[in-house]
C-alpha positions in Angstrom: 67.3 112.0 99.9 65.0 114.8 102.2 64.6 114.6 105.6 61.1 113.6 105.4 62.1 110.5 103.1 65.0 109.2 105.3 62.2 108.7 107.9 60.1 107.1 106.1 62.7 104.6 104.5 63.8 104.2 108.6 60.1 103.4 109.5 60.0 101.0 106.6 63.3 99.4 107.2 62.1 99.6 111.2 61.2 96.1 112.8 57.6 97.5 113.3 54.8 96.9 110.8 54.0 100.7 109.2 50.2 101.4 108.6 49.9 104.4 106.9 46.1 105.2 105.7 45.0 106.7 102.4 44.2 110.1 102.3 43.3 112.7 99.5 43.4 116.2 101.0 45.0 117.9 103.8 42.5 117.6 106.4 42.5 113.9 106.3 46.0 114.4 106.9 45.2 116.2 109.7 42.7 114.1 110.6 45.7 111.0 110.5 47.6 112.4 111.9 46.0 113.3 115.4 45.0 109.8 115.0 48.2 109.1 116.0 49.2 107.5 112.5 52.7 108.1 111.5 52.6 108.5 107.7 49.9 108.6 105.0 49.6 107.6 101.6 47.8 109.1 98.4 47.8 107.8 94.8 46.6 110.3 91.7 44.4 107.3 90.8 43.0 107.3 94.2 43.4 111.1 94.6 41.3 111.7 91.3 38.5 109.4 91.8 37.7 110.5 94.9 37.7 114.0 93.7 35.0 112.9 90.9 33.0 111.3 93.5 33.2 113.9 96.5 32.4 116.3 93.5 29.1 114.0 93.3 27.5 114.7 96.5 30.1 117.9 96.7 31.3 117.3 100.3 34.5 118.1 99.5 36.3 120.8 101.5 39.4 121.1 98.8 37.5 120.6 95.6 40.7 121.1 93.1 42.9 118.1 93.6 45.6 118.8 91.7 47.6 120.3 94.4 47.0 118.1 97.3 50.1 116.2 97.7 51.9 119.5 98.1 49.1 120.9 100.5 49.4 117.4 102.1 53.0 117.8 103.1 52.5 121.6 104.6 50.1 121.3 106.8 51.3 118.5 108.3 53.8 118.2 110.8 55.0 115.4 109.4 
């Protein structure tokens, strides 16, 4: 089990409620981190849906969702 997985498991097994906002790119993960959240979550469906929605209004900072989870981990400090 990775260190990241161990830390998440410890949070989930702890006495406090774990609040994890949905993110679909690394930019949002950094915002959540700066706001004080200790973890985030993302889903393939949610990420793909937001990619399609945001493509319509062209507001995405990273238009391709493939690799979004990898970028979230690489660019965050968790």
